[in-house]
Every structure is written in structure tokens, then in C-alpha cells.
N, C-alpha and C positions, 0 to 999 in steps of 0.2 A: 598836333602834328609837328614834326621837327625834321631837320635835315639828317641824313644818314651820318652816323659817327665816322670820323676820318680814318680810324684804324680799328680793324676787327680781325678776328680769326676767321678767315673765309670758310674754312672747313666746317665751322659750327653753323654758319648761315646755310651752307650747301646741305649739310646733313638735316638741318631743320626743314629746309625746303623739300628734300627727298622724303622726309617723313610726312609732310603735309600733302605731297603729291598724291599719296594713296588715299587720303581722306577726300580730296577734291576730284572724285570720279576716277582716280587711277585704278582702284580695285574693280570698279564696275566695268571699266573698259576692258581690262584683261580677262575678267570672267566671261564677258560677252564674246571675246575673241577665242578663248579656250573652248567655249561650248560649240564653236563651229566644227571642231575636230573631235569626233566621237571616239576618243582614245583614252585608255586608262591613265596614261601619263598626264594628259591635259586635265582630266577629271581630278587627279591628285593635286595639280597646281591650283585649280579652282578652289579646292577645299582649303588650301593654304591662305587664300584671300578672304576667308570667313572666320569669324570668332569660334573658339571652342564652345561647345554647348554646355560643358561643365569643366571638369578637370582636364588638363592637357595643354598643349601649346601649338599654335600655328603662327605663321609669319605675321598675320594681321593682329594677333594678340600682342605683338611687339610695338605696334605703332603708337599707342597712347603712352606707355611707360617710357618709350624712347623720347617723346617730346618733353616729359617731365624731367628725364635725365638731362636733356640738352638745356632746359631751363636752369638746372643746377650747375651745369658746366659753364654757363655764362656768368655765374655770380662772382667767381674769382676775378674775372676781367672787368667787372663793373663795381660791385659792392666792396670787395676787398681793396681794389685800387683806390676807391674814394676814401676808405678808412685809412689806408696807408698815406694818403695825401693830407690827413688830418682834418677832414671835413667834419662838421658837427654831427655827432651821433644822433642828436634829437632830430635834425633835418633828415637824416637817413631813415630813422624810425617813421617819420611822417611819410616819406616816400614809399616805404614798404607797406604801410597801412593803406595809403591811397591806392597803390597798385593792386593790392589784394581786394579792396572794396570794388574797384572798377572791374576786375576780372569776374567777381561774383555777380555784379549787376549785369555785365555783358552775358554771363552764363544764363541769367534769368531771362534776358531778352532772347537769347538763342532758343530757350525752352518755351517761349510763348508768353512772356510777361504782358505784352501788349494785347493779348486776348482778354485780359482782365477777368480771368477765371481762376481765382486762387485755389479753389477746391481741386482743380485738375492740373494745376501748375506743377512742374517737376522742380523741386527746390535744390537739387544737387545735379552734378553733371561734369562734363569735361573741363570747362573753363573754371568751374568752382574748385575742382580738384587741383588744377594747376595753380590757382591763386592761393589755396590753403597750403599746398606743398611748398610753394615759393615762400610764403610768410614764415613758416616754421624753420625751413632750411636757412633763410636769411637771419633769423634770430640766433640760430645755432652758430652760424658763421661769425656773427658779430660778437657773440659773447663767449664762445668756446674757441679760442684762437689756436690751441694746441691740436695738431692733426691727430695725435694719438687719442685725445679725449673726444674729438669729433667722431672718430671711428668707434669708440666705446659707446657713445650716445646712439649712433646708428645701429650698432649691434644690439644695444639694449632695446631699441624700438622693435626690431624684428623678433627678438626673443620674447619680449614682453607681449607682443601681439599673439604669438604662439601660445604662451602661458595663459593668456585670457581665454582663448578658445579651449585650452586643455582643462581649465579649472571651473569656468562658470557654466552651470547647467542651463540648458534651454528647457522650459516647461513642456512636458510631454515627450521630450526626446533624450534629455540627459546631457552629459558632458562630452565634448569633443566629437560631435556628430558633423562630419563634413558632407552633408547632402544639401540639395537646394532648399528643402523644406525644414531641415533640422539644425542648420548652422546658426551660431550665435550672431553673426553679422546681420543676416536677414531678419532674425527675431528682433534685434534692436531697431532695425528700420521699421518693421511693422508696429513696434511699440512707440517710437518717438518721431519718425519722419512723416510729416504731413504730405498732402498732394499725391501725385501719381509716381509710379516707379517705372524704371527702365532696366533692362530690356528683356523682351521675350527670349527664351521661355522662362527666365528667372524672375520676371516681374511680379508674379503673384506672391513671391516669397520675400522679396527685398529689392533694393536698387543696386545695380552693378557698380555704382559709385556711392555706396551707402556710407553711413555715418562712421562706423567703427573702422572701416577699411581706409579711411583718410590717414590713419596712423601709419601703416606701412608705406603709403604713398610718399610720405615725408622722407622715408629711407631711400626710395627711388630717386628723389631729388638730391639727397646727400651723396649718393654714388656719383651723380654728375658733378657735384662740387669737388669730390676727390679727383675725378678725372680732369676737370678744369684747372685745379690747383697744380696738378702734375704737368699739364701743358704749359702753364704759366711759369713754371720753375726755370732755373738756369741750366737744366740738363741739356745735353745735345739731342738733336732730333732723333737720332738713331736709338739713343737710350730711352727717350720718351716712348717711342713706338714699342720697343722691347718690354718696357714696363706696362704699357697698356695691354699688350698681347698676353703677358703673364697674368695680369689682374683679371682680364676677361676670361681666360681659361680657368683660373681659380674659382671665380664666381660661378661659372657653369658647373664645375665639378662639385662644389658645395651644394648647389641647388639640386643637382641630380641625386645626391645622397640624401638630402633633407626631403626630397620628394617621396621617399619610401614611407615617411611618417607624417609629413605635412605636404599634401599634394600640390603641385604647381596648378594654380587656379586663378585666372584673371578676375572672375566675377566677384570673388571675395578678397582678391589681391593678397594672396598668401605670401608669407615671408620667402618661401622657396621660389615663388613667381617673381618676387622683387629681384632676387639674386640671378635667376635665369634670364629674365629680360635685361637686367643690368649687365650681365656678361656679354650678351649679344650687342648691347648698346655700346659698351666699351670697345668691342672688336670693330664695330662699324665706324666709330669715331676714329680709331686707329687707322683704318683704311682710308677714310676721307682726309685725315690730317696728313698722312704720308703722301697721297696722290696730289693733294691741292697745295698744302702749305710747305711741304718739304721738296717734292719733285717739281712743283710749279705747274702741274697739269690742271689749269683752271677753266679752260674754255668749255669743256664738256659739262662742267658743273654750273655754268652761268644760268640755265633755266631754273635750276634748283635754288640758286642764290636769290634770284628775283622773287621766288615764292617765300623763301626763308627770311627775307627782309620785312615782309608784311603778313606774318602767319595769322595773327588774330584778326586782322582786317578781312582777309579773304575767307576765313573760317566763318565769321559773322555774316558777311555779305552774301556768301553762297547759300546760307540758310534763310536769310531774310528776302533775297531776291532770286527769282527763277531765271537763271542764265539760259535755260532751255528756250525761253521766248526768243532770245537773239538767234540761237541756232535755227529755230523754225522759220525765222524771217527770211534767211537766205537759203534754206534747204527744203522748204515745204513742197516745192514744185517737183522735186525729183526723189526725195528721200524714200517715199513709199515704193519706189521702183527698185530699190536695192535688194529686196528679198531678205535672205538670212543675214546679209551684211548691214542691215538698217541699224541695228542696235550698236554694232561696232562703230559705224560712221558717226552716229549721234553722240555716243560717249566720248569718242576721240575729239569731236568738236566742242563738247562741253569743257574738256580739259583746255583746249586751245583758247576758248573765249575767256575762261577764268584766268588763264595765264596772261592773256593780253590786257586784262584789267589791272593785274598787279604790275605788269610791265609798264603800263602807262604811269602808274604811281611811282615806279622806280625811276623812269625817265624824268618825271617832274620833281624828283627828290622829295617825295611825300612819303613819310613813314609814320605809321600810328604808334606812338610811344605810350604804352599803358602806364 
């Protein structure tokens, strides 16, 4: 545990908190609210808060790659800054390895490590992917200092992933089969990945954070590195925003074209998905940066900043502890009388209680530094 760093790009913390908000019951609250209105418009909004069943893209498909993107965007403000100060590269390597290992162990804890059931334990997941993506993006940033070469490495990762799926046949299905049961990513999981898979309906065929799809996730992190490096540059705020908007639009355009031959698909983290999610991530970062760091409108973002300062903490605690117990303590006497509004009330209070927990940590200047 450590004090909050004295200087940060507030928009990054706010965007990270905005992202975490949807994981911490935000999507459940809005789905329960939308269902009160039996109208096609609200049904469509509800579907945006659920993952795509296979190929396609919804708002909720953006949440995970956005977090990985923000992880990358933070690296130029931390890792590069320490390199520029002349800190020991060996110490930085130790820090990177330590952080990666901790994230992987926290991921195992989230998945039920303390159940002591290795046969049914899930050995990959959200925190695992964040850790591995951070690890390789950090190594690229430390050892490939030229921006042009970093872009080439990232492009090579995305193209290489596509080529692997194009050329390597899956027994019984053949080459380049982008179906739940016939894709190369799922086949490798079934062949090499022990334990249980997540998530339905894809789980029988592979894990949605499977082994091979870690590769393009590194590119998701590198897109964040490029955005963070641009924000850290000496360009004017207006030019930074124009650059982010242009980059976001370009990524979306390339992704939509690539989608014709390599479908946008979160479950196997296709290269077109990386670019499409990356495009929206860049545009969101531009919006938050302009409003918060340039125009100075920070008060509205404070609730998100509080979450964004302790994202791993609340993510873990929310899984290991049932915050619903607290809600039930002060609501059990009347909650059942709310009728169709019961779920809305409960989910709203779940958000409030979780936020108050991280707000307490914020007020005490306690921040979990992985």
C-alpha cells in the first residue's frame, strides 16, 4: 500500500474508473432499469450491455480492452519517465516481473484458488491477461525506443495472429475456420489449457481469454502506449486532441475493412477487434482528456477518479466479498415492497456501497500498488 502519486493525468484515472464502473454492477443496474420499460429502444440499450455471443461488437465488448488500453497509456508516464531519469534497467525489469506475477496470482484468487480444486480452477482470465499484456508491452517499450519500430512490432503482432489462423489447420475443420467449435484459438485451449474454461456459450470449445489470444491483447496494450506517448509529448492540447481523433477514426476505419475477412470477435480477440476497440478507446480518452485536463471540468468525474485510483482492489474485493450483505442489512425491511423496482434499488445500492468502500480508501490515501 502506498500514497497516491503527487502528479497524474486525471483523465486516465477518470477513464479507468468509468471503465470499472460498468464491471462493478453498473451494467446490471442499467439492464434492470431498462427492463422496466417494455420498449424496443430500451431493449436495444440492454443488449449493448451484454457481450456478443460470437462475432460482432457491443458497448460491453469495449470494457475489457479499454482497461488494457489504459494500462498501456499509463506506461509512458511511469516506465518511460523512470527510464528517462536513468533508473536501473535491472530494477525496472524486476518491477515488471513482480507486477506481472502478482496480477497473475490475484487472477487465480479471483477464479477460486482458495477452493483448492486445481482440476476445476480457471488458469486464465481478466487479471491474467492484463498482467501478460502489461509485461510484453513494457518489454517492447523498454527495448524498442523508436516509435516507428514500436508501431511495426504492433502491426506485426496483429498480422502474425491473422496469419496463424489463416495457415494452421485445426484437425477435423481445416484452416481459417472462424466458428466457435472450429477456430484455432479454441483448439489450442482444448489441447493445452488445463482446468475449466469461461464463458458460456463458448466455454465448451475454449476460453474467452485463451492462450493464443494473449498475443493480440499485447497489441491492445501497445495502442494505449502510443496514445499515452502522444499525451506526454510537448504538443499543444488542441493538437493532441486532433491527433487522437484522427487516430481513433483511422483505427475504426481499418477495423471495419478488415472485418470483411477477419471478423470483429471478442471471444478470440481478433486483430480487427483490437483495432475497433482501440479506436473507440482512443476517442474516449480524447473526450475525457479534453473535458478534464484541458477544459478543467473535473468535478463531474470525481466518482470515477475514486474508482480509478483503486481498480484492482475493488475488482478483487467485489468478487471475494458479497457487498449485497451490507445492502440487505439496511434494506431488508422494505426492499421486498418495492415491486418491480426492487432489482433497480438493490443494484443501485450495490454500486453505492462498493463506491463508498473505495472512497474510504481514497480518503485514507490508501492505494494498492501492484
